[in-house]
C-alpha positions as CSV (number, residue, x, y, z in Angstrom):
1,M,32.8,15.8,-3.5
2,F,31.3,12.4,-2.6
3,D,28.9,11.2,-5.2
4,W,26.6,8.7,-3.5
5,T,25.0,7.6,-6.8
6,T,28.4,6.4,-8.0
7,W,28.9,4.7,-4.7
8,G,25.4,3.2,-5.0
9,L,26.1,1.9,-8.5
10,D,29.3,0.2,-7.2
11,I,27.3,-1.6,-4.5
12,I,24.7,-2.7,-7.1
13,H,27.5,-4.1,-9.3
14,Q,28.9,-6.0,-6.3
15,I,25.5,-7.4,-5.4
16,Q,24.8,-8.4,-9.0
17,L,28.0,-10.5,-9.1
18,I,25.8,-13.3,-7.6
19,R,23.2,-12.9,-10.4
20,S,21.6,-16.0,-11.9
21,P,18.4,-16.8,-13.7
22,F,17.0,-18.4,-10.6
23,L,17.9,-15.4,-8.4
24,D,16.5,-13.0,-11.0
25,F,13.2,-14.9,-10.8
26,L,13.3,-15.0,-7.0
27,M,14.0,-11.3,-6.6
28,K,11.3,-10.4,-9.0
29,L,8.9,-12.6,-7.0
30,I,9.9,-11.0,-3.7
31,T,9.6,-7.5,-5.1
32,I,6.0,-8.2,-6.0
33,M,5.3,-8.1,-2.2
34,G,5.8,-4.4,-2.4
35,N,3.5,-3.9,-5.4
36,E,0.0,-2.5,-5.3
37,G,-1.5,-5.9,-6.2
38,F,0.0,-7.5,-3.2
39,Y,-1.6,-5.0,-0.8
40,L,-4.9,-5.2,-2.7
41,I,-5.0,-8.8,-1.6
42,A,-3.3,-8.5,1.8
43,L,-5.6,-5.7,3.1
44,P,-8.8,-7.5,2.5
45,I,-7.4,-10.6,4.3
46,L,-6.9,-8.4,7.3
47,F,-10.2,-6.6,7.0
48,W,-12.4,-9.7,6.3
49,C,-10.5,-12.5,8.1
50,W,-8.8,-10.9,11.0
51,D,-10.2,-7.7,12.3
52,R,-11.9,-4.8,10.5
53,E,-10.4,-2.2,12.9
54,I,-6.9,-3.5,12.2
55,G,-7.7,-3.7,8.4
56,V,-8.8,-0.1,8.1
57,R,-6.0,1.2,10.3
58,L,-3.4,-0.5,8.2
59,G,-5.1,0.5,5.0
60,V,-5.1,4.2,6.0
61,L,-1.4,3.9,7.1
62,L,-0.4,2.3,3.8
63,L,-2.2,4.9,1.7
64,L,-0.8,7.8,3.8
65,S,2.7,6.3,3.3
66,A,2.2,5.9,-0.4
67,L,1.0,9.5,-0.7
68,L,4.0,10.7,1.2
69,N,6.4,8.6,-0.9
70,L,4.9,10.0,-4.1
71,D,5.4,13.6,-2.9
72,L,9.0,12.9,-1.9
73,K,9.8,11.2,-5.2
74,H,8.6,14.2,-7.1
75,F,10.4,16.6,-4.8
76,F,13.8,15.0,-5.1
77,H,13.5,14.0,-8.8
78,L,16.3,11.4,-8.6
79,P,16.5,9.2,-11.7
80,R,16.7,5.4,-11.4
81,P,20.1,3.8,-11.3
82,F,19.7,2.2,-14.7
83,I,19.2,5.6,-16.3
84,K,22.8,6.4,-15.3
85,D,24.1,2.8,-16.0
86,P,21.8,0.6,-18.1
87,T,23.9,-2.5,-17.4
88,V,22.4,-2.8,-13.9
89,Q,18.8,-3.0,-15.1
90,V,17.2,-6.4,-14.4
91,M,13.6,-5.2,-14.6
92,M,11.7,-2.0,-15.6
93,A,10.5,0.5,-13.1
94,Y,8.9,3.9,-13.6
95,D,8.8,7.3,-11.8
96,Y,11.7,8.6,-9.7
97,S,14.1,6.7,-7.4
98,F,14.3,8.3,-4.0
99,P,12.9,7.2,-1.6
100,S,12.1,3.5,-2.4
101,G,8.3,3.1,-2.2
102,H,8.7,-0.7,-1.8
103,A,11.1,-0.3,1.1
104,Q,8.9,2.4,2.8
105,V,5.7,0.5,2.4
106,A,7.3,-2.7,3.6
107,M,8.5,-0.9,6.7
108,V,5.0,0.4,7.6
109,F,3.1,-2.7,6.7
110,W,5.3,-5.4,8.3
111,G,6.3,-3.0,11.1
112,F,2.7,-2.4,12.0
113,I,2.0,-6.1,12.1
114,A,4.9,-6.6,14.4
115,Y,3.7,-3.8,16.6
116,L,0.2,-5.3,16.9
117,K,1.4,-8.9,17.7
118,K,4.3,-8.0,19.9
119,K,5.8,-11.5,19.7
120,I,9.4,-12.4,18.8
121,L,8.3,-14.7,15.9
122,Y,6.2,-12.0,14.2
123,T,8.9,-9.4,14.8
124,A,11.6,-11.6,13.3
125,A,9.4,-12.4,10.3
126,A,8.6,-8.6,9.8
127,V,12.3,-7.7,10.0
128,F,13.1,-10.4,7.4
129,M,10.4,-9.2,5.0
130,I,11.5,-5.6,5.3
131,L,15.1,-6.5,4.6
132,I,14.5,-8.9,1.8
133,V,12.1,-6.5,-0.1
134,G,14.6,-3.7,0.2
135,F,17.5,-6.0,-0.9
136,S,15.4,-7.1,-4.0
137,R,15.1,-3.5,-5.2
138,I,18.9,-3.1,-5.1
139,Y,19.6,-6.4,-6.7
140,L,17.2,-5.7,-9.6
141,G,18.9,-2.4,-10.2
142,V,15.8,-0.2,-9.8
143,H,17.0,1.6,-6.6
144,Y,20.3,2.8,-5.1
145,P,21.1,1.6,-1.6
146,M,20.4,5.1,-0.3
147,D,16.9,4.9,-1.8
148,V,16.2,1.8,0.2
149,L,17.7,3.2,3.4
150,G,15.7,6.4,2.9
151,G,12.6,4.4,2.3
152,W,13.1,2.5,5.5
153,G,13.9,5.6,7.5
154,I,10.8,7.5,6.2
155,G,8.7,4.5,6.7
156,L,9.8,4.0,10.3
157,I,9.1,7.7,11.1
158,T,5.7,7.4,9.4
159,L,4.9,4.3,11.4
160,L,6.0,5.8,14.7
161,L,4.0,9.0,14.2
162,F,0.9,6.9,13.2
163,I,1.2,4.8,16.3
164,A,1.6,7.9,18.5
165,F,-1.3,9.9,17.1
166,E,-3.8,7.5,15.4
167,K,-5.8,6.4,18.4
168,K,-6.1,10.0,19.7
169,I,-7.3,11.3,16.4
170,V,-9.8,8.4,16.0
171,S,-11.1,8.9,19.6
172,M,-11.6,12.6,18.9
173,L,-13.3,11.8,15.6
174,M,-15.7,9.3,17.0
175,K,-17.0,11.9,19.5
176,Q,-18.0,14.2,16.6
177,P,-21.5,14.1,14.9
178,L,-21.9,11.5,12.1
179,Y,-21.8,14.1,9.3
180,A,-18.5,15.5,10.7
181,R,-16.9,12.0,10.5
182,Y,-17.9,11.7,6.8
183,L,-16.6,15.2,6.1
184,F,-13.3,14.2,7.7
185,V,-12.8,11.0,5.7
186,V,-13.6,12.9,2.5
187,F,-11.8,16.2,2.8
188,V,-8.6,15.1,4.6
189,P,-7.4,12.8,1.8
190,L,-8.4,15.5,-0.8
191,I,-6.4,18.1,1.1
192,L,-3.4,15.8,1.3
193,A,-3.6,15.0,-2.4
194,A,-3.9,18.7,-3.3
195,L,-0.5,19.4,-1.6
196,Y,1.0,17.7,-4.7
197,P,-1.6,17.5,-7.4
198,H,-0.3,14.5,-9.3
199,V,-2.7,12.0,-10.8
200,Q,-1.5,9.2,-8.6
201,A,-2.1,11.3,-5.5
202,W,-5.7,11.6,-6.5
203,V,-5.9,7.9,-7.0
204,I,-4.6,7.3,-3.5
205,A,-6.9,9.9,-2.1
206,V,-10.1,8.5,-3.6
207,T,-9.1,5.0,-2.5
208,M,-8.7,6.3,1.0
209,I,-12.1,8.0,0.8
210,G,-13.8,4.8,-0.4
211,L,-12.2,2.9,2.4
212,G,-13.1,5.5,5.0
213,I,-16.7,5.9,4.0
214,G,-17.1,2.1,3.8
215,Y,-15.6,1.7,7.3
216,L,-18.0,4.2,8.8
217,L,-21.0,2.5,7.1
218,N,-19.6,-0.9,8.3
219,R,-19.5,0.3,11.9
220,R,-23.0,1.7,11.7
221,F,-24.9,-1.1,9.9
222,L,-22.9,-4.3,10.3
223,T,-22.3,-6.4,13.4
224,D,-19.0,-7.9,12.1
225,P,-19.3,-11.3,13.8
226,L,-16.2,-12.9,12.3
227,N,-16.2,-16.7,12.4
228,R,-12.5,-17.5,12.7
229,S,-12.7,-21.2,11.6
230,F,-10.5,-21.9,8.7
231,K,-13.4,-22.8,6.4
232,Y,-15.1,-19.5,6.8
233,I,-11.9,-17.5,6.6
234,A,-11.0,-19.3,3.3
235,L,-14.6,-18.8,2.0
236,R,-14.6,-15.0,2.8
237,F,-11.2,-14.5,1.3
238,L,-11.9,-16.4,-2.0
239,L,-15.3,-15.0,-2.5
240,G,-14.2,-11.4,-1.5
241,I,-11.1,-11.4,-3.7
242,F,-13.1,-12.7,-6.6
243,V,-15.6,-9.9,-6.3
244,V,-12.9,-7.2,-5.9
245,L,-11.0,-8.5,-9.0
246,V,-14.2,-8.7,-11.0
247,V,-15.2,-5.2,-10.0
248,F,-11.8,-3.7,-10.5
249,A,-11.0,-5.5,-13.8
250,G,-14.6,-5.4,-15.0
251,L,-14.9,-1.7,-14.6
252,R,-11.6,-1.2,-16.3
253,S,-12.8,-3.1,-19.4
254,I,-16.1,-1.3,-19.7
255,L,-15.3,2.2,-18.7
256,P,-13.6,4.6,-21.2
257,A,-9.8,4.0,-21.5
258,E,-7.0,6.3,-22.6
259,P,-6.9,8.6,-24.5
260,S,-10.6,9.3,-23.7
261,P,-11.0,12.6,-21.8
262,F,-13.3,10.7,-19.4
263,Y,-10.5,8.2,-18.5
264,P,-9.1,10.1,-15.5
265,A,-12.5,10.4,-13.8
266,C,-13.3,6.8,-14.6
267,R,-10.0,5.6,-13.1
268,L,-10.7,7.6,-9.9
269,F,-14.2,6.1,-9.8
270,R,-12.7,2.5,-10.0
271,Y,-10.4,3.1,-7.1
272,F,-13.1,4.7,-5.0
273,L,-15.3,1.7,-5.6
274,T,-12.5,-0.7,-4.8
275,G,-12.1,0.9,-1.3
276,L,-15.8,1.0,-0.7
277,F,-16.2,-2.7,-1.8
278,I,-13.4,-3.9,0.5
279,S,-14.7,-2.0,3.6
280,F,-18.4,-2.2,3.2
281,I,-20.2,-3.8,0.3
282,I,-18.4,-7.2,0.4
283,P,-18.8,-7.4,4.2
284,C,-22.5,-6.8,3.6
285,F,-22.5,-9.9,1.4
286,F,-20.7,-11.9,4.1
287,E,-23.3,-10.8,6.7
288,R,-26.2,-11.7,4.5
289,L,-24.7,-15.1,3.6
290,K,-23.8,-15.6,7.3
291,I,-20.2,-16.3,6.6
């Protein structure tokens, strides 16, 4: 019987024949572009500096993709390659292996950007980013090739379904009374998280709730007059990221930490506030400061 994990380890060994300290550093740098921190910076750039509608759409898409990936990882329970063969490990990774979250999220993020721009240059750049992030995960020995292929495939299906149905759902939602919209952005993420009640699922859900509530408040109370000059874009980005990091890190330092019984609730509160700050509170500052 064909063992694709053994086949995958053979591929990893072949790729790692080109290993060098420089490539190790480069691949670790590239793989950061699939980490939570990268998107914590990338999404605000889109929301504050490009278009709030695009920012929130992409934010919801990423969070839905992350939630799906978490569910699938815990469904398949496939250990990382370095569990079977420690010699392939270049960096540490946690949780299960299939499908690759980095590959899946890269597909939905860069794929959505390419879909929006519909230009050859953007499409080529998106394809390159999707491929290089996936390759970095195999090179670093944290995913089998099949994990990456699975991540790309699931990410593409998620992206296509989102493109097909998102506008219809939003159009229907915006015809509902205001209270119904708030109920929708609160209860849908909670229901999705409850399908697999893992702590990280609740983190994703409350982030989505904060983003959704903030977006509805933003549409209702703010005019969103984005000044697209480089000076104002840079100012919004630097000021906004500083506030997000202060709030995120500041709350982490002052709220109860593990093993306090209050830590899980405090962690959820932090992520909820992060979503709310990105989508509403910081744009409020921008409008008051006229930037």
